[in-house]
Structures are given as structure tokens and as C-alpha cells.
C-alpha positions in Angstrom: 0.1 -0.2 0.1 0.9 3.6 -0.8 2.4 5.8 2.2 0.9 9.6 2.7 4.2 11.1 1.4 3.7 8.5 -1.9 0.1 9.5 -2.5 0.5 13.4 -2.0 3.9 13.5 -4.0 4.1 10.6 -6.8 0.2 10.3 -7.9 -2.0 12.5 -9.5 -5.8 12.6 -7.8 -7.4 10.3 -9.8 -3.8 7.9 -9.7 -4.4 7.5 -5.7 -8.7 7.8 -6.2 -8.5 4.5 -8.3 -5.8 2.5 -6.3 -7.9 3.7 -2.9 -11.3 2.0 -4.8 -9.2 -0.9 -5.8 -8.0 -1.2 -2.3 -11.6 -0.7 -0.5 -12.5 -3.6 -3.4 -10.4 -6.1 -2.2 -11.1 -5.6 1.7 -14.9 -6.3 0.4 -14.0 -8.9 -1.4 -12.1 -10.7 1.7 -14.8 -9.7 3.8 -17.1 -11.8 2.0 -14.7 -14.5 1.4 -14.5 -14.5 5.2 -18.4 -15.2 5.6 -18.8 -17.4 3.5 -16.4 -19.7 5.0 -18.0 -18.8 8.3 -21.2 -19.8 7.3 -19.6 -22.6 5.6 -20.2 -21.8 1.5 -17.8 -23.6 -1.2 -17.4 -21.4 -4.4 
């Protein structure tokens, strides 16, 4: 994950927002997988 310094100095706002969106999507997928495992659901 990028540091705050990298986000402010190395990326445009558009790029930083895309990175954040990808990070959140990854978190959502991991959360869904953990819920499925807890419920015993196989994919």
C-alpha cells in the first residue's frame, strides 16, 4: 500500500482515488470470502 507521502507526491488525485477504490474492493472481496467460510459456503 502506498504511504501518505507517496500519495501526495507521486500520484495524481485520479490515480490515488483509483488505488483507494481497488484497495476497498479487495477488502470487500476478502470480507465476503471470510463470511462464506464462516457460513460453510463453497465457491
